[in-house]
C-alpha positions as CSV (number, residue, x, y, z in Angstrom):
1,M,-85.6,-33.6,-31.7
2,K,-84.9,-30.2,-30.9
3,F,-85.0,-27.5,-33.3
4,L,-84.0,-23.8,-32.7
5,V,-85.1,-20.8,-34.8
6,G,-83.0,-17.7,-34.5
7,Y,-85.7,-14.9,-34.9
8,D,-85.4,-11.3,-35.6
9,G,-88.6,-10.2,-36.9
10,S,-87.3,-10.1,-40.7
11,N,-89.1,-11.8,-43.5
12,E,-86.3,-14.0,-43.8
13,S,-86.4,-15.4,-40.0
14,E,-90.4,-15.6,-40.7
15,T,-89.4,-18.1,-43.7
16,A,-87.2,-19.8,-41.3
17,L,-89.9,-20.2,-38.9
18,K,-92.4,-21.7,-41.6
19,E,-89.5,-24.2,-42.7
20,A,-89.0,-25.2,-38.8
21,Q,-92.7,-25.6,-38.7
22,K,-92.7,-27.9,-41.5
23,H,-89.6,-30.2,-40.3
24,A,-91.1,-30.2,-36.8
25,N,-94.1,-32.1,-38.1
26,V,-92.3,-34.5,-40.1
27,F,-89.6,-35.1,-37.1
28,N,-92.0,-34.7,-34.3
29,A,-89.7,-32.0,-32.9
30,D,-89.7,-29.5,-30.2
31,I,-89.1,-25.9,-31.4
32,Y,-87.3,-23.1,-29.5
33,I,-87.8,-19.7,-31.0
34,V,-85.1,-17.3,-29.8
35,T,-84.4,-13.7,-30.3
36,S,-80.9,-12.3,-29.0
37,L,-80.8,-8.9,-27.8
38,E,-77.2,-7.5,-26.8
39,Q,-77.1,-6.0,-23.3
40,S,-76.4,-2.2,-23.3
41,S,-77.2,1.2,-21.5
42,T,-79.6,2.0,-24.3
43,L,-81.7,-1.3,-24.3
44,Q,-84.9,-0.4,-22.7
45,K,-87.4,-2.4,-20.7
46,A,-89.9,-1.6,-23.6
47,E,-87.9,-3.4,-26.5
48,V,-87.6,-6.6,-24.4
49,E,-91.3,-6.6,-23.7
50,K,-92.1,-5.8,-27.5
51,A,-89.8,-8.9,-28.4
52,E,-91.4,-11.2,-25.7
53,G,-95.1,-10.1,-27.2
54,E,-93.9,-10.8,-30.6
55,L,-92.5,-14.1,-29.7
56,E,-95.6,-15.2,-28.0
57,Y,-97.8,-14.6,-31.0
58,L,-95.4,-16.8,-32.6
59,R,-96.4,-19.8,-31.0
60,T,-100.2,-19.6,-32.1
61,P,-99.3,-22.1,-35.3
62,F,-97.5,-24.3,-33.2
63,N,-100.1,-24.7,-30.9
64,I,-102.5,-25.3,-33.5
65,D,-100.4,-28.3,-34.8
66,D,-99.7,-29.7,-31.5
67,I,-95.8,-28.9,-32.0
68,P,-94.1,-28.1,-28.3
69,C,-92.5,-24.5,-28.6
70,E,-90.7,-22.3,-26.4
71,T,-90.1,-18.6,-26.8
72,I,-87.0,-17.1,-25.4
73,V,-85.6,-13.5,-25.4
74,S,-82.1,-13.9,-24.3
75,V,-80.7,-10.7,-23.1
76,N,-76.9,-10.5,-22.6
77,Y,-73.4,-9.4,-23.6
78,L,-73.0,-11.9,-26.5
79,S,-73.6,-11.2,-30.3
80,A,-76.6,-12.8,-31.8
81,G,-74.5,-15.3,-33.2
82,E,-72.6,-16.3,-30.2
83,D,-75.8,-16.4,-27.9
84,L,-77.4,-18.7,-30.5
85,I,-74.7,-21.0,-30.4
86,Q,-74.4,-21.2,-26.9
87,F,-78.1,-21.9,-26.7
88,A,-77.7,-24.8,-29.1
89,K,-74.7,-26.3,-27.1
90,E,-76.3,-25.7,-23.9
91,N,-79.8,-27.4,-24.9
92,N,-78.5,-30.3,-27.1
93,I,-80.3,-28.5,-30.2
94,D,-80.4,-31.0,-33.3
95,E,-80.9,-28.5,-35.8
96,I,-80.8,-24.7,-36.5
97,F,-83.1,-22.8,-38.6
98,I,-81.8,-19.0,-39.8
99,G,-82.9,-16.8,-42.3
100,V,-80.5,-15.1,-44.3
101,K,-80.3,-11.6,-46.0
102,K,-78.3,-11.1,-49.4
103,R,-75.5,-9.0,-48.6
104,S,-72.4,-8.0,-50.4
105,K,-68.8,-9.0,-49.3
106,V,-67.9,-5.5,-48.1
107,G,-71.4,-5.4,-46.1
108,K,-70.6,-9.0,-44.4
109,F,-67.2,-7.5,-43.5
110,V,-68.3,-4.3,-42.2
111,F,-71.4,-5.1,-40.3
112,G,-70.7,-8.9,-39.7
113,S,-73.1,-11.8,-40.2
114,T,-74.8,-13.5,-37.6
115,S,-75.9,-16.2,-39.9
116,Q,-72.4,-16.6,-41.1
117,Y,-71.2,-17.0,-37.4
118,V,-73.8,-19.8,-36.9
119,I,-73.1,-21.4,-39.8
120,L,-69.3,-21.7,-39.1
121,N,-69.5,-22.5,-35.3
122,A,-72.8,-24.6,-34.9
123,P,-72.8,-27.8,-33.0
124,C,-75.3,-29.5,-35.4
125,P,-76.5,-28.9,-38.8
126,V,-77.9,-25.3,-39.8
127,V,-80.9,-25.1,-42.4
128,V,-80.5,-21.5,-44.2
129,V,-83.6,-20.0,-45.9
130,K,-83.9,-17.0,-47.9
Protein backbone atom coordinates (compact mmCIF):
# COMPACT_ATOMS: atom_id res chain seq x y z
CA MET A 1 0.00 0.00 0.00
CA LYS A 2 0.99 3.63 -0.51
CA PHE A 3 0.03 6.47 1.81
CA LEU A 4 0.37 10.17 1.04
CA VAL A 5 0.71 12.78 3.79
CA GLY A 6 0.13 16.41 2.83
CA TYR A 7 2.57 18.32 5.02
CA ASP A 8 2.66 22.09 5.56
CA GLY A 9 4.47 22.35 8.89
CA SER A 10 1.32 22.97 10.93
CA ASN A 11 0.42 21.13 14.12
CA GLU A 12 -2.44 19.52 12.21
CA SER A 13 -0.12 18.11 9.54
CA GLU A 14 2.17 16.81 12.32
CA THR A 15 -0.83 14.95 13.73
CA ALA A 16 -1.66 13.58 10.28
CA LEU A 17 1.92 12.36 9.94
CA LYS A 18 1.72 10.49 13.25
CA GLU A 19 -1.58 8.91 12.24
CA ALA A 20 -0.11 7.83 8.90
CA GLN A 21 2.81 6.21 10.73
CA LYS A 22 0.39 4.16 12.86
CA HIS A 23 -1.52 3.04 9.77
CA ALA A 24 1.70 2.25 7.88
CA ASN A 25 2.82 -0.05 10.70
CA VAL A 26 -0.48 -1.94 10.57
CA PHE A 27 -0.85 -2.11 6.78
CA ASN A 28 2.84 -2.40 5.86
CA ALA A 29 2.57 0.71 3.68
CA ASP A 30 5.06 3.04 2.03
CA ILE A 31 4.79 6.70 3.05
CA TYR A 32 5.12 9.72 0.78
CA ILE A 33 5.36 13.04 2.61
CA VAL A 34 4.63 15.89 0.21
CA THR A 35 4.98 19.62 0.69
CA SER A 36 3.55 21.69 -2.13
CA LEU A 37 4.96 25.13 -2.88
CA GLU A 38 3.33 27.29 -5.52
CA GLN A 39 5.74 28.62 -8.12
CA SER A 40 5.87 32.40 -8.19
CA SER A 41 8.28 35.23 -8.75
CA THR A 42 8.59 35.66 -4.97
CA LEU A 43 9.44 32.04 -4.17
CA GLN A 44 13.06 31.92 -3.03
CA LYS A 45 15.48 29.01 -3.36
CA ALA A 46 16.05 29.25 0.40
CA GLU A 47 12.35 28.49 1.03
CA VAL A 48 12.58 25.32 -1.06
CA GLU A 49 15.79 24.25 0.69
CA LYS A 50 14.22 24.91 4.10
CA ALA A 51 11.22 22.73 3.18
CA GLU A 52 13.52 19.96 1.95
CA GLY A 53 15.46 20.07 5.22
CA GLU A 54 12.29 19.88 7.31
CA LEU A 55 11.01 16.92 5.33
CA GLU A 56 14.31 15.08 5.60
CA TYR A 57 14.13 15.45 9.38
CA LEU A 58 10.61 13.95 9.37
CA ARG A 59 11.91 10.69 7.88
CA THR A 60 13.70 9.72 11.12
CA PRO A 61 10.75 8.09 12.94
CA PHE A 62 9.86 6.14 9.81
CA ASN A 63 13.44 4.90 9.43
CA ILE A 64 13.42 3.76 13.07
CA ASP A 65 10.22 1.76 12.42
CA ASP A 66 11.57 0.41 9.09
CA ILE A 67 8.76 2.08 7.15
CA PRO A 68 9.75 3.04 3.60
CA CYS A 69 9.40 6.81 3.41
CA GLU A 70 9.99 9.27 0.60
CA THR A 71 9.85 13.04 0.97
CA ILE A 72 8.96 15.37 -1.88
CA VAL A 73 8.92 19.15 -2.17
CA SER A 74 6.74 19.85 -5.17
CA VAL A 75 7.13 23.26 -6.80
CA ASN A 76 4.72 24.11 -9.63
CA TYR A 77 1.87 26.39 -10.61
CA LEU A 78 -0.87 24.24 -9.04
CA SER A 79 -2.59 24.99 -5.76
CA ALA A 80 -1.58 22.69 -2.89
CA GLY A 81 -4.84 20.73 -3.18
CA GLU A 82 -4.49 20.25 -6.93
CA ASP A 83 -0.87 19.23 -6.50
CA LEU A 84 -1.68 16.60 -3.88
CA ILE A 85 -4.49 15.15 -6.00
CA GLN A 86 -2.25 15.02 -9.07
CA PHE A 87 0.49 13.29 -7.05
CA ALA A 88 -2.03 10.77 -5.68
CA LYS A 89 -3.29 9.91 -9.15
CA GLU A 90 0.15 9.66 -10.75
CA ASN A 91 1.53 7.45 -7.97
CA ASN A 92 -1.50 5.22 -7.33
CA ILE A 93 -1.83 6.32 -3.71
CA ASP A 94 -4.16 4.15 -1.62
CA GLU A 95 -4.90 6.63 1.16
CA ILE A 96 -4.28 10.34 1.82
CA PHE A 97 -3.69 11.82 5.28
CA ILE A 98 -4.26 15.52 5.87
CA GLY A 99 -4.65 17.79 8.85
CA VAL A 100 -7.41 20.35 9.02
CA LYS A 101 -7.60 23.70 10.76
CA LYS A 102 -10.92 24.82 12.07
CA ARG A 103 -12.18 27.72 9.97
CA SER A 104 -15.40 29.63 9.74
CA LYS A 105 -17.58 29.34 6.65
CA VAL A 106 -16.48 32.81 5.58
CA GLY A 107 -12.82 31.85 6.10
CA LYS A 108 -13.23 28.84 3.82
CA PHE A 109 -14.97 30.95 1.19
CA VAL A 110 -12.44 33.78 1.22
CA PHE A 111 -9.23 31.77 1.58
CA GLY A 112 -10.24 28.41 0.13
CA SER A 113 -9.40 25.14 1.76
CA THR A 114 -6.75 22.69 0.65
CA SER A 115 -8.24 19.95 2.78
CA GLN A 116 -11.72 20.57 1.38
CA TYR A 117 -10.38 20.34 -2.17
CA VAL A 118 -8.54 17.11 -1.38
CA ILE A 119 -11.57 15.54 0.30
CA LEU A 120 -13.84 16.36 -2.64
CA ASN A 121 -11.44 15.35 -5.42
CA ALA A 122 -9.32 12.52 -4.05
CA PRO A 123 -9.12 9.31 -6.08
CA CYS A 124 -8.84 7.31 -2.83
CA PRO A 125 -9.95 7.46 0.82
CA VAL A 126 -8.85 10.50 2.82
CA VAL A 127 -8.07 10.43 6.55
CA VAL A 128 -8.69 13.84 8.07
CA VAL A 129 -7.23 14.68 11.48
CA LYS A 130 -7.45 17.76 13.69
